[in-house]
N, C-alpha and C positions, 0 to 999 in steps of 0.2 A: 341536226345530228340525231342519228338513230342508235339505240342500244340493241344490238343483235346478239342473242345467245346461241352458241353453237352446241347442240347436244349430239348424242351419238348418231342420230339419223335425220336431223333437220336443223335449219337456221330459222330462228324466231325473233321477230321484232316485238319487244315488250314495252318500249318506252321511246318517245322522241321529244325533242325540244329544239327550238330554233328562234333566233332573232330575225324578225322581219321589220321593215321600215316602221318605226314608232311603236313596236310591241314585241313581247315575247309570248310565244305560244308553245304549249306542250300537250302531250297525250300519254296515257298509260292504261293498261288493263287493270281494272279494279278488283280482280278476284280475291286479292288478299284481304279485302274488307267484308267479304260476304258473311263470315261467321258473326261479326259484330252487328251487321244489318239484318241478320236472320233470313238471308237469301239461300235457297237450295243451290246445290252445285250446278244444276242444269239451267239456272237463270242467269244470263250474262249481265255484266256490269262493266262500264268503262267510264273514263273521266278525261276531261280536258281542263287545262288551266290557262289563264289569259292575264297578262300584265300589260295593260294598254298605256299609252303615253301619259294619260292624266293620272295614273296611279290607282285607278279603281279596279284593283286586283280581284279576281274571282275564279272559283272552280265551277265546272258544270259536270253533273253526273247523269248518266243515262242507264236505266235498268229496265228489264223486261220480266214482269211476273206473268203468270197465266192470265190471259185476257186483260192485261193492264200494262201500259207503258208509263214510266215515271221519269220526269226530267227535273232535276233540282239544280238551281244556280245559287251559289252561296257568295254573297258580297260581304264586305267588312261590316255593314250595318243592317243588312236585311237578307231575306232568303225568298227566292221565287220557286214555287213548286207547281209544276204542271203535270196533271195526270190525264191519260186518255184511256177510257173504258168503253168498250163497244163503239169505238170510233168517235166518242163524245169527249171533247177536251174540257178540262176545268183547271183554272189557275187561281192559286191563293198566294198571298204574301204573308210572311212571318217576320217578326223581329228576331235578332240574334239571341235575345234572352229566351224567347219562346222555343228556339231551336237548339238550346245549349246542350241538351242531353243526347243529341244525335251525333254519331261519330263524324258525319260529313261536315258538321259545323266546326270540328276541331282542326280542320285543314286550313282555315283562313283566319288570319289575325283580326282582332276587333278594333282596328284603327286603319285609317286610309293610308296606303303606302305613299311614299314620295313619288312625284312624277318620274317617269322612267329616266329622263335625262339627268335627274339629280340622285338617282339610286346609287348607294355605295355598297351595301351588302343585303342580299335578300335570298333566303332559301325557299325553294319550292318543295313539292311533296317528297317525302322519304318513304319508300316502299321496300318491302322485304319478303322473301320467300325462300324455301329450302330446295336444295338439289340433292337427289338421291340417285345413286347408280348412273350418274351422268345425264340426268333428265329431271324435269319438273312438271308439275301439274299444269296443263295447258288450258287456255281460255278460248271461248268462241271468238273473242276479239283479237287474240294474238295473230300476228300477221306473218305468214311464212314468207321467207325470202330466198330467192334463187342466188346462188353464189356469184353468178355472172352480174347480178344487179348491185353488188356491194360497191360503195363508192368511198372516196378518201375521207369524207366527213363521218362515216359510220364508225362506231365503237363496237368492235366484235370481241366478245369474251367467250373463250372456249371452256364450257363447263362439263364437257364429256368425261373428263378425268376426275371429277369431284364426286364424292359420296358422303352424304350427311354434312353438307356445308350450307351456310346461310349467305344469301346475297342481299346486300343493302344498296339500294339504288336511289340517287337523288340528283337534283340539279340546283344550281345556285348562281347568283350574280355576286361577283367579288372584285375587289380592287386588283388590278393587274399585277401589282408588286407583292401580293400575298400568296401563300401556298394553297394548294388544293385541299379539299376535305378528305382526310385519311383516318381510317379506324385502325387502332393499334393491333398488331398481330394479324393483319389481313393482307391479302393480295389486292393491290390497288390498280384500277384501270380507269382512264379518263380521256376525254376529248374536250376541247374548248373552242369557243367562237369569240373573236374579238368584236366588241360592240363600239367602244370608243378607245382613245389613247390611254384611258385610265380604268376601263371596265371590261371584264371578261364574263362570258356565260359558260359555266362548266356543266358537263354531264359526267357523273361519277358512278362507278360500280366497285364496291368493296366485297371481297369474298372471304368469309371467316369460317374456320372449322367449328362445328357445333360441339358443345360438351357432351360427352357420352352419358 
């Protein structure tokens, strides 16, 4: 399932998530975290998340600084950091305690998740950004979409009519009999994928007017 935002002049894929055999995979542009990480606007950042069958949930982040590539994988109990400088790779491992002050560490719980087949409720990343005059700040990793390539599983949200609104985007596993994640006083958009007879994977976008 892809979240595609329709602006005044383009269609942009900013988030996707899907269930594949024995795992849930997702991707999003990580530009909203740049300020906290001290990254300049022209240095791209993106992220993937992975919930495998054994429950060893983790996030993987990729960023590019000048003359340096960094790959950070955050597990529930440890963190792998790989840097490449002048084509020379170096890998170090840290405990979650050593990594606790980094915003990337706040995205993963510090306990091992249930095996996927036993999962009842699990929320993945929640990201947010603003829309002004029907558009938003684009990332190098945002993926432009041709209208002819939109398919039934895509969640398309038209933001071209919004000015000074906030978008809250998330994905979660939830019991099939429960309701979707909704923010009060927001326009709500969602798609879902059935995983089992009792479990659904949701992709959700809530749009809320910002306070003046």
